[in-house]
C-alpha positions, 0 to 999 in steps of 0.5 A: 500500500502507498503509505501516503494514502494509508489514512484514506484507505483506513477511512474508506473502511470506516465510512458508512457502506455504499450501496451494493451496486456502487461498491465494485466501482469504488473498490476498483477506484481505490485500488487504482489510487493506491497503486498509482499513489500521489503525483510528484513533481516528476510528473509533467502536469505536476511539475510546479505543484508539489503535493508534499504538504497535502501528504503530511496532513494525513487527512481522513475521510469524514465519517459524519458531518459536523453541525452547522446552525441555520444562523451560521448558514445565513451568514454565509449566503450571498446577498441578493442571490435568492435561488434554489440551493443544495447545501452540503456540510462536510460532504453530506447533503442537508435537506433542511437547509436546501431547496431544490429546483422544481420541475427537474430531476435533482437527486442527492447521490446518497439516494441515487439508484443503480441507473447511475452506476455508469455515470459515477464510474471513473471516466477514461480520461481520468483513469490514472488520476489519483484524486479522481479515483479517491473521490470515486472511492470515498464520496458518499453524497453529491447531486444529480441534476437532469434538465429535460429537453427544451427546459430552461431553469429560471434561476441559478442553482447553487451547490454550496459546500461548507467545511466545519470545525467539527470535522477538523483535519477531515477530507470531504469528497463530493460528486456532481453529475449534470445532464442537460438534454436538447435545447435545455438551459441552466446556470449552476453556481458551485461554491466552497467555503469553510468556517473560520480556522477549519483545516480540511481537504475538499476533493470534488469531481463535477461531470457535465454532459450537454446534449445538442443545443444545450446551454450551461453557465457554470460558476465555480467559487472557491474561498475556503480558509487559508488552512484548507486544501482543495482539489477540483476536477471538471469534465465537460462533454459537448454535443452539436451547437451546445454552449458551455461558459465557465467562470472560475474564481479562486481566492481561498485555501492554502493550496488548491488545484483545479483541472477543467477538461472540455471536449467539443465532440460535435460541430458547432459546439462552443466553450468559453473559459474565464478564470480569476485567481488571487493569492497572497501570503504563502498561498498556492493555486494551480489551474490546469485547463484542456480544450479538445476540438474533436469536430469541425467548426468548433469554437473556444475562448479562454481568458485567465487572469491572476493577481499575486501578492506576498509570497503567493504562487500561481500556476496556469497550464492551458492546452488546446488540442485540435484533432486532425479532422477538426477543420474550421476550428476557432480557438483563442487562449490567453493568461494575464498576470499582475504581480504586486510584490517581489516574492510572488511567482507565476508559472504560466504555460499556454499550449496549442497542439494542432493536427488540422489545416484551415484553423484559426488559433492563438495563445499567449501570456503576460506577466507585469506589474502596476504601471508607474506612469499610471500610478503617478498620473492618479497621484497627481490628481490627488489620490493617495498611493493605496487608492491609486493602486486599488483603482489599477487592480480593479481595472485589471480584474473588472472584465472577468468580474463583469462576465459573471451571469448574476449581479449578486455574484459580481458584488460577491466576487468583488467582496472576496477579492477585497478580502484576498488582496488588501489593496482592493477596496470594495467601496472603490469598485462600486 
């Protein structure tokens, strides 16, 4: 057995038993995880992100959720976002805090039946991924969302996960499965937070399948405590003329990584990936994205931006692959970073892998500091140094914030950034 995974294997044995139909899937996933072990910096895709800090913590899967009061939950909600909500505490669905959308199939995975076995198995693309295998073996809850053909959800559905101090040093595993049928539409907000001082490890996998002409706006907000660890995996499969728009904001956790893999599998499919991350202190955030253009006339746009302060470190690796028969592909990718201190660091690697002619593809990355001439101009107009810096930082992130699908989310994201990067003042971004 891989020693670093011993606490997870022991935790697996102590978890409440999964349904009999799911156990073979979970047993096989755990076996692959223990055989593979945690990745190391010798693995190319983990070259800039060491898991050593995570290994040392020896997190154990939470056997039961901690307690969260209604008043404490109310203080964590986004003002102005009055919409259906599925609340999870330490990896478990809490019905009394939740209000699932009417008229669609929305089922907590603890109540799922055997029809979901194939959906919950590890996808071929992730067979060698230890974190996906651990998630598959250890999750005991999550949500299935199915939107019928032609149906459009009137309001966003928030998937809110809260880590509590009662489950200190615990690992929480969640699985979300989203299926949109032909011409269906929805907005989903995944949000991860922790109570003050919580030391936890959240490992989540989200699977999205979009049928022909389906449209999904997918918001991922990670603002866990600065003692937390977070790993996310998102796998998206798109049919003809479907549209997937991702908005990824990461400001929390001591150490986090998100892998987003989009497969444009039929003609006319469109993907837009927007990301914004902010690190300070000694935070580490890693974003890996991959977009596979597997059919002709597919379209993708990707823009990730980062603000780095203190001794913070960020990693961006974005890969766009164009298959041999995917002619008329149109793909653009960019990563822009703003460095606010001498100790901050960004490792950025945008990639194109093209096997077809007659395509239009571009990629690029920038790393810069605040413009001294712009600072001087603002100071000459009577602004103090802190206010001038705040205005320039705000201008850098504004495009990403304004792309969020709800005004309440825009305001909330601004507040998160105000807390993450002290130079950004909420009142100066109104």
